[in-house]
N, CA, C and O atoms as a Tinker XYZ file with bonds, in Angstrom:
   332  protein
     1  N      7.552000   22.652000   -4.845000    73     2
     2  CA     7.730000   21.418000   -4.107000    64     1     3
     3  C      6.429000   20.968000   -3.451000    63     2     4     5
     4  O      6.173000   19.770000   -3.324000    81     3
     5  N      5.620000   21.916000   -3.040000    73     3     6
     6  CA     4.375000   21.573000   -2.363000    64     5     7
     7  C      3.435000   20.821000   -3.292000    63     6     8     9
     8  O      2.739000   19.905000   -2.854000    81     7
     9  N      3.404000   21.193000   -4.566000    73     7    10
    10  CA     2.502000   20.514000   -5.496000    64     9    11
    11  C      2.909000   19.055000   -5.684000    63    10    12    13
    12  O      2.049000   18.189000   -5.849000    81    11
    13  N      4.218000   18.774000   -5.659000    73    11    14
    14  CA     4.675000   17.390000   -5.768000    64    13    15
    15  C      4.292000   16.574000   -4.536000    63    14    16    17
    16  O      3.937000   15.401000   -4.650000    81    15
    17  N      4.363000   17.190000   -3.375000    73    15    18
    18  CA     3.952000   16.504000   -2.149000    64    17    19
    19  C      2.468000   16.170000   -2.222000    63    18    20    21
    20  O      2.061000   15.071000   -1.848000    81    19
    21  N      1.658000   17.108000   -2.700000    73    19    22
    22  CA     0.224000   16.843000   -2.829000    64    21    23
    23  C     -0.060000   15.749000   -3.850000    63    22    24    25
    24  O     -0.911000   14.891000   -3.616000    81    23
    25  N      0.633000   15.770000   -4.967000    73    23    26
    26  CA     0.395000   14.774000   -6.020000    64    25    27
    27  C      0.774000   13.378000   -5.531000    63    26    28    29
    28  O     -0.016000   12.442000   -5.656000    81    27
    29  N      1.976000   13.233000   -4.976000    73    27    30
    30  CA     2.401000   11.914000   -4.514000    64    29    31
    31  C      1.625000   11.458000   -3.284000    63    30    32    33
    32  O      1.410000   10.259000   -3.103000    81    31
    33  N      1.207000   12.378000   -2.449000    73    31    34
    34  CA     0.367000   12.001000   -1.308000    64    33    35
    35  C     -0.984000   11.497000   -1.778000    63    34    36    37
    36  O     -1.529000   10.556000   -1.202000    81    35
    37  N     -1.527000   12.107000   -2.814000    73    35    38
    38  CA    -2.789000   11.640000   -3.371000    64    37    39
    39  C     -2.640000   10.236000   -3.940000    63    38    40    41
    40  O     -3.522000    9.394000   -3.765000    81    39
    41  N     -1.535000    9.985000   -4.614000    73    39    42
    42  CA    -1.287000    8.636000   -5.149000    64    41    43
    43  C     -1.158000    7.625000   -4.008000    63    42    44    45
    44  O     -1.696000    6.521000   -4.094000    81    43
    45  N     -0.457000    7.994000   -2.953000    73    43    46
    46  CA    -0.290000    7.080000   -1.825000    64    45    47
    47  C     -1.625000    6.829000   -1.123000    63    46    48    49
    48  O     -1.897000    5.706000   -0.697000    81    47
    49  N     -2.457000    7.860000   -0.999000    73    47    50
    50  CA    -3.769000    7.666000   -0.375000    64    49    51
    51  C     -4.629000    6.757000   -1.242000    63    50    52    53
    52  O     -5.360000    5.916000   -0.718000    81    51
    53  N     -4.554000    6.912000   -2.562000    73    51    54
    54  CA    -5.281000    6.020000   -3.463000    64    53    55
    55  C     -4.792000    4.579000   -3.308000    63    54    56    57
    56  O     -5.602000    3.654000   -3.255000    81    55
    57  N     -3.476000    4.384000   -3.234000    73    55    58
    58  CA    -2.935000    3.038000   -3.021000    64    57    59
    59  C     -3.422000    2.456000   -1.698000    63    58    60    61
    60  O     -3.761000    1.275000   -1.627000    81    59
    61  N     -3.458000    3.266000   -0.668000    73    59    62
    62  CA    -3.932000    2.794000    0.635000    64    61    63
    63  C     -5.394000    2.378000    0.563000    63    62    64    65
    64  O     -5.775000    1.356000    1.134000    81    63
    65  N     -6.214000    3.156000   -0.133000    73    63    66
    66  CA    -7.631000    2.809000   -0.252000    64    65    67
    67  C     -7.825000    1.523000   -1.036000    63    66    68    69
    68  O     -8.656000    0.692000   -0.669000    81    67
    69  N     -7.066000    1.351000   -2.111000    73    67    70
    70  CA    -7.174000    0.127000   -2.911000    64    69    71
    71  C     -6.734000   -1.079000   -2.097000    63    70    72    73
    72  O     -7.361000   -2.136000   -2.166000    81    71
    73  N     -5.666000   -0.932000   -1.329000    73    71    74
    74  CA    -5.198000   -2.057000   -0.523000    64    73    75
    75  C     -6.143000   -2.356000    0.639000    63    74    76    77
    76  O     -6.278000   -3.512000    1.039000    81    75
    77  N     -6.794000   -1.340000    1.181000    73    75    78
    78  CA    -7.804000   -1.604000    2.212000    64    77    79
    79  C     -9.005000   -2.333000    1.624000    63    78    80    81
    80  O     -9.596000   -3.185000    2.287000    81    79
    81  N     -9.371000   -2.009000    0.395000    73    79    82
    82  CA   -10.446000   -2.742000   -0.271000    64    81    83
    83  C    -10.032000   -4.196000   -0.496000    63    82    84    85
    84  O    -10.831000   -5.109000   -0.285000    81    83
    85  N     -8.787000   -4.412000   -0.923000    73    83    86
    86  CA    -8.293000   -5.779000   -1.119000    64    85    87
    87  C     -8.222000   -6.526000    0.215000    63    86    88    89
    88  O     -8.506000   -7.722000    0.270000    81    87
    89  N     -7.847000   -5.830000    1.283000    73    87    90
    90  CA    -7.834000   -6.449000    2.608000    64    89    91
    91  C     -9.241000   -6.858000    3.012000    63    90    92    93
    92  O     -9.442000   -7.929000    3.585000    81    91
    93  N    -10.214000   -6.006000    2.716000    73    91    94
    94  CA   -11.603000   -6.321000    3.037000    64    93    95
    95  C    -12.063000   -7.583000    2.310000    63    94    96    97
    96  O    -12.850000   -8.360000    2.851000    81    95
    97  N    -11.579000   -7.788000    1.095000    73    95    98
    98  CA   -11.977000   -8.953000    0.300000    64    97    99
    99  C    -11.236000  -10.219000    0.715000    63    98   100   101
   100  O    -11.829000  -11.298000    0.730000    81    99
   101  N     -9.937000  -10.109000    1.055000    73    99   102
   102  CA    -9.131000  -11.302000    1.288000    64   101   103
   103  C     -8.799000  -11.560000    2.751000    63   102   104   105
   104  O     -8.483000  -12.693000    3.115000    81   103
   105  N     -8.861000  -10.546000    3.589000    73   103   106
   106  CA    -8.489000  -10.631000    5.008000    64   105   107
   107  C     -7.032000  -11.056000    5.185000    63   106   108   109
   108  O     -6.701000  -11.762000    6.138000    81   107
   109  N     -6.172000  -10.633000    4.280000    73   107   110
   110  CA    -4.734000  -10.907000    4.408000    64   109   111
   111  C     -4.122000   -9.782000    5.232000    63   110   112   113
   112  O     -4.183000   -8.624000    4.819000    81   111
   113  N     -3.529000  -10.092000    6.399000    73   111   114
   114  CA    -3.046000   -9.029000    7.292000    64   113   115
   115  C     -1.927000   -8.182000    6.696000    63   114   116   117
   116  O     -1.768000   -7.024000    7.081000    81   115
   117  N     -1.162000   -8.722000    5.780000    73   115   118
   118  CA    -0.095000   -7.951000    5.164000    64   117   119
   119  C     -0.619000   -6.783000    4.352000    63   118   120   121
   120  O      0.012000   -5.728000    4.295000    81   119
   121  N     -1.774000   -6.968000    3.724000    73   119   122
   122  CA    -2.366000   -5.862000    2.959000    64   121   123
   123  C     -2.752000   -4.708000    3.870000    63   122   124   125
   124  O     -2.620000   -3.542000    3.497000    81   123
   125  N     -3.229000   -5.033000    5.060000    73   123   126
   126  CA    -3.569000   -3.970000    6.004000    64   125   127
   127  C     -2.329000   -3.197000    6.432000    63   126   128   129
   128  O     -2.360000   -1.970000    6.520000    81   127
   129  N     -1.236000   -3.912000    6.698000    73   127   130
   130  CA    -0.003000   -3.249000    7.112000    64   129   131
   131  C      0.558000   -2.350000    6.003000    63   130   132   133
   132  O      1.004000   -1.235000    6.272000    81   131
   133  N      0.533000   -2.836000    4.771000    73   131   134
   134  CA     1.038000   -2.030000    3.663000    64   133   135
   135  C      0.134000   -0.824000    3.434000    63   134   136   137
   136  O      0.626000    0.276000    3.186000    81   135
   137  N     -1.186000   -1.017000    3.515000    73   135   138
   138  CA    -2.114000    0.099000    3.352000    64   137   139
   139  C     -1.909000    1.145000    4.446000    63   138   140   141
   140  O     -1.924000    2.346000    4.178000    81   139
   141  N     -1.720000    0.682000    5.670000    73   139   142
   142  CA    -1.475000    1.613000    6.767000    64   141   143
   143  C     -0.182000    2.383000    6.541000    63   142   144   145
   144  O     -0.116000    3.579000    6.826000    81   143
   145  N      0.849000    1.710000    6.029000    73   143   146
   146  CA     2.124000    2.364000    5.765000    64   145   147
   147  C      1.971000    3.454000    4.715000    63   146   148   149
   148  O      2.453000    4.571000    4.901000    81   147
   149  N      1.298000    3.134000    3.608000    73   147   150
   150  CA     1.078000    4.134000    2.563000    64   149   151
   151  C      0.235000    5.306000    3.077000    63   150   152   153
   152  O      0.574000    6.466000    2.843000    81   151
   153  N     -0.852000    5.004000    3.772000    73   151   154
   154  CA    -1.724000    6.061000    4.258000    64   153   155
   155  C     -1.069000    6.958000    5.295000    63   154   156   157
   156  O     -1.209000    8.180000    5.246000    81   155
   157  N     -0.353000    6.347000    6.236000    73   155   158
   158  CA     0.303000    7.136000    7.275000    64   157   159
   159  C      1.394000    8.021000    6.694000    63   158   160   161
   160  O      1.559000    9.163000    7.121000    81   159
   161  N      2.134000    7.508000    5.731000    73   159   162
   162  CA     3.188000    8.339000    5.145000    64   161   163
   163  C      2.591000    9.491000    4.335000    63   162   164   165
   164  O      3.153000   10.586000    4.318000    81   163
   165  N      1.466000    9.258000    3.668000    73   163   166
   166  CA     0.827000   10.337000    2.912000    64   165   167
   167  C      0.299000   11.425000    3.842000    63   166   168   169
   168  O      0.491000   12.614000    3.589000    81   167
   169  N     -0.360000   11.016000    4.908000    73   167   170
   170  CA    -0.896000   12.001000    5.853000    64   169   171
   171  C      0.237000   12.778000    6.528000    63   170   172   173
   172  O      0.137000   13.991000    6.711000    81   171
   173  N      1.302000   12.085000    6.892000    73   171   174
   174  CA     2.438000   12.759000    7.514000    64   173   175
   175  C      3.103000   13.736000    6.550000    63   174   176   177
   176  O      3.521000   14.822000    6.953000    81   175
   177  N      3.202000   13.351000    5.278000    73   175   178
   178  CA     3.806000   14.244000    4.289000    64   177   179
   179  C      2.965000   15.502000    4.104000    63   178   180   181
   180  O      3.508000   16.597000    3.953000    81   179
   181  N      1.641000   15.351000    4.115000    73   179   182
   182  CA     0.779000   16.531000    3.968000    64   181   183
   183  C      0.850000   17.408000    5.215000    63   182   184   185
   184  O      0.852000   18.635000    5.116000    81   183
   185  N      0.907000   16.780000    6.384000    73   183   186
   186  CA     0.972000   17.565000    7.615000    64   185   187
   187  C      2.283000   18.338000    7.726000    63   186   188   189
   188  O      2.284000   19.499000    8.134000    81   187
   189  N      3.393000   17.707000    7.369000    73   187   190
   190  CA     4.700000   18.353000    7.492000    64   189   191
   191  C      5.099000   19.142000    6.246000    63   190   192   193
   192  O      6.007000   19.971000    6.290000    81   191
   193  N      4.408000   18.875000    5.133000    73   191   194
   194  CA     4.720000   19.463000    3.829000    64   193   195
   195  C      6.186000   19.206000    3.457000    63   194   196   197
   196  O      6.902000   20.090000    2.987000    81   195
   197  N      6.587000   17.975000    3.686000    73   195   198
   198  CA     7.931000   17.502000    3.348000    64   197   199
   199  C      7.795000   16.233000    2.518000    63   198   200   201
   200  O      6.777000   15.546000    2.599000    81   199
   201  N      8.803000   15.918000    1.728000    73   199   202
   202  CA     8.751000   14.736000    0.877000    64   201   203
   203  C      9.341000   13.499000    1.541000    63   202   204   205
   204  O      9.078000   12.386000    1.085000    81   203
   205  N     10.121000   13.653000    2.592000    73   203   206
   206  CA    10.784000   12.492000    3.176000    64   205   207
   207  C      9.826000   11.453000    3.746000    63   206   208   209
   208  O     10.158000   10.269000    3.702000    81   207
   209  N      8.648000   11.818000    4.286000    73   207   210
   210  CA     7.752000   10.749000    4.755000    64   209   211
   211  C      7.269000    9.846000    3.615000    63   210   212   213
   212  O      7.022000    8.659000    3.828000    81   211
   213  N      7.134000   10.397000    2.417000    73   211   214
   214  CA     6.726000    9.577000    1.280000    64   213   215
   215  C      7.818000    8.573000    0.925000    63   214   216   217
   216  O      7.531000    7.410000    0.644000    81   215
   217  N      9.038000    9.016000    0.940000    73   215   218
   218  CA    10.153000    8.124000    0.642000    64   217   219
   219  C     10.280000    7.041000    1.706000    63   218   220   221
   220  O     10.476000    5.871000    1.377000    81   219
   221  N     10.172000    7.414000    2.958000    73   219   222
   222  CA    10.263000    6.437000    4.045000    64   221   223
   223  C      9.101000    5.447000    3.967000    63   222   224   225
   224  O      9.301000    4.248000    4.161000    81   223
   225  N      7.903000    5.929000    3.687000    73   223   226
   226  CA     6.753000    5.040000    3.556000    64   225   227
   227  C      6.903000    4.073000    2.397000    63   226   228   229
   228  O      6.536000    2.904000    2.511000    81   227
   229  N      7.443000    4.552000    1.277000    73   227   230
   230  CA     7.669000    3.676000    0.125000    64   229   231
   231  C      8.683000    2.585000    0.460000    63   230   232   233
   232  O      8.495000    1.424000    0.098000    81   231
   233  N      9.763000    2.964000    1.157000    73   231   234
   234  CA    10.779000    1.983000    1.539000    64   233   235
   235  C     10.199000    0.971000    2.523000    63   234   236   237
   236  O     10.456000   -0.226000    2.392000    81   235
   237  N      9.424000    1.427000    3.504000    73   235   238
   238  CA     8.815000    0.505000    4.464000    64   237   239
   239  C      7.827000   -0.437000    3.782000    63   238   240   241
   240  O      7.760000   -1.617000    4.125000    81   239
   241  N      7.059000    0.074000    2.817000    73   239   242
   242  CA     6.120000   -0.780000    2.099000    64   241   243
   243  C      6.863000   -1.858000    1.308000    63   242   244   245
   244  O      6.422000   -3.006000    1.261000    81   243
   245  N      7.974000   -1.498000    0.695000    73   243   246
   246  CA     8.751000   -2.502000   -0.041000    64   245   247
   247  C      9.410000   -3.490000    0.903000    63   246   248   249
   248  O      9.555000   -4.663000    0.558000    81   247
   249  N      9.810000   -3.048000    2.078000    73   247   250
   250  CA    10.369000   -3.986000    3.060000    64   249   251
   251  C      9.295000   -4.988000    3.475000    63   250   252   253
   252  O      9.573000   -6.180000    3.604000    81   251
   253  N      8.073000   -4.510000    3.683000    73   251   254
   254  CA     6.983000   -5.428000    4.019000    64   253   255
   255  C      6.718000   -6.403000    2.878000    63   254   256   257
   256  O      6.458000   -7.581000    3.122000    81   255
   257  N      6.781000   -5.930000    1.639000    73   255   258
   258  CA     6.583000   -6.828000    0.501000    64   257   259
   259  C      7.682000   -7.856000    0.413000    63   258   260   261
   260  O      7.413000   -9.024000    0.132000    81   259
   261  N      8.921000   -7.450000    0.647000    73   259   262
   262  CA    10.034000   -8.396000    0.594000    64   261   263
   263  C      9.961000   -9.413000    1.730000    63   262   264   265
   264  O     10.485000  -10.520000    1.605000    81   263
   265  N      9.323000   -9.049000    2.826000    73   263   266
   266  CA     9.150000   -9.976000    3.935000    64   265   267
   267  C      8.013000  -10.958000    3.677000    63   266   268   269
   268  O      7.783000  -11.858000    4.486000    81   267
   269  N      7.302000  -10.802000    2.571000    73   267   270
   270  CA     6.238000  -11.736000    2.227000    64   269   271
   271  C      4.868000  -11.332000    2.726000    63   270   272   273
   272  O      3.974000  -12.173000    2.817000    81   271
   273  N      4.683000  -10.063000    3.051000    73   271   274
   274  CA     3.390000   -9.619000    3.559000    64   273   275
   275  C      2.340000   -9.409000    2.477000    63   274   276   277
   276  O      1.153000   -9.290000    2.785000    81   275
   277  N      2.756000   -9.361000    1.223000    73   275   278
   278  CA     1.798000   -9.172000    0.146000    64   277   279
   279  C      1.387000  -10.546000   -0.384000    63   278   280   281
   280  O      2.249000  -11.388000   -0.636000    81   279
   281  N      0.095000  -10.784000   -0.556000    73   279   282
   282  CA    -0.325000  -12.098000   -1.044000    64   281   283
   283  C      0.115000  -12.308000   -2.490000    63   282   284   285
   284  O      0.161000  -11.371000   -3.287000    81   283
   285  N      0.432000  -13.540000   -2.802000    73   283   286
   286  CA     0.861000  -13.871000   -4.153000    64   285   287
   287  C     -0.329000  -13.986000   -5.090000    63   286   288   289
   288  O     -1.477000  -13.951000   -4.648000    81   287
   289  N     -0.062000  -14.123000   -6.374000    73   287   290
   290  CA    -1.161000  -14.265000   -7.337000    64   289   291
   291  C     -1.832000  -15.630000   -7.211000    63   290   292   293
   292  O     -1.223000  -16.597000   -6.753000    81   291
   293  N     -3.079000  -15.688000   -7.618000    73   291   294
   294  CA    -3.790000  -16.960000   -7.624000    64   293   295
   295  C     -3.213000  -17.840000   -8.722000    63   294   296   297
   296  O     -3.018000  -17.398000   -9.854000    81   295
   297  N     -2.948000  -19.065000   -8.378000    73   295   298
   298  CA    -2.402000  -19.999000   -9.365000    64   297   299
   299  C     -3.548000  -20.804000   -9.969000    63   298   300   301
   300  O     -4.483000  -21.178000   -9.261000    81   299
   301  N     -3.483000  -21.072000  -11.263000    73   299   302
   302  CA    -4.565000  -21.837000  -11.900000    64   301   303
   303  C     -4.708000  -23.249000  -11.324000    63   302   304   305
   304  O     -5.816000  -23.783000  -11.295000    81   303
   305  N     -3.613000  -23.864000  -10.866000    73   303   306
   306  CA    -3.730000  -25.236000  -10.339000    64   305   307
   307  C     -4.405000  -25.265000   -8.976000    63   306   308   309
   308  O     -4.823000  -26.331000   -8.524000    81   307
   309  N     -4.522000  -24.110000   -8.305000    73   307   310
   310  CA    -5.204000  -24.071000   -7.021000    64   309   311
   311  C     -6.722000  -24.073000   -7.176000    63   310   312   313
   312  O     -7.446000  -24.435000   -6.249000    81   311
   313  N     -7.195000  -23.670000   -8.343000    73   311   314
   314  CA    -8.631000  -23.583000   -8.580000    64   313   315
   315  C     -9.124000  -24.861000   -9.239000    63   314   316   317
   316  O     -8.410000  -25.464000  -10.041000    81   315
   317  N    -10.338000  -25.274000   -8.905000    73   315   318
   318  CA   -10.896000  -26.448000   -9.588000    64   317   319
   319  C    -11.196000  -26.100000  -11.053000    63   318   320   321
   320  O    -11.484000  -24.945000  -11.367000    81   319
   321  N    -11.132000  -27.079000  -11.934000    73   319   322
   322  CA   -11.403000  -26.782000  -13.347000    64   321   323
   323  C    -12.857000  -26.375000  -13.553000    63   322   324   325
   324  O    -13.772000  -26.935000  -12.950000    81   323
   325  N    -13.040000  -25.400000  -14.407000    73   323   326
   326  CA   -14.388000  -24.891000  -14.714000    64   325   327
   327  C    -15.019000  -25.804000  -15.753000    63   326   328   329
   328  O    -14.490000  -25.974000  -16.851000    81   327
   329  N    -16.167000  -26.395000  -15.389000    73   327   330
   330  CA   -16.867000  -27.267000  -16.345000    64   329   331
   331  C    -18.332000  -26.930000  -16.368000    63   330   332
   332  O    -19.096000  -27.550000  -17.108000    81   331
């Protein structure tokens, strides 16, 4: 069980780092909240060596996404035409 906690915690830490990089580029506050959720749940799971913090962090991240905290994709009509 410990190896699964380490593997999924590593994935969550990677997701947190990627979202912090995206936050740095876009300054969208929702990305920071989701990154913090993923990172905190990964660190808590490693500290407690339990899987439930990963599950709770995943659910909280999806709740934040459903609340509209994740930025949407860029639409082609928002960009000026390339000439």
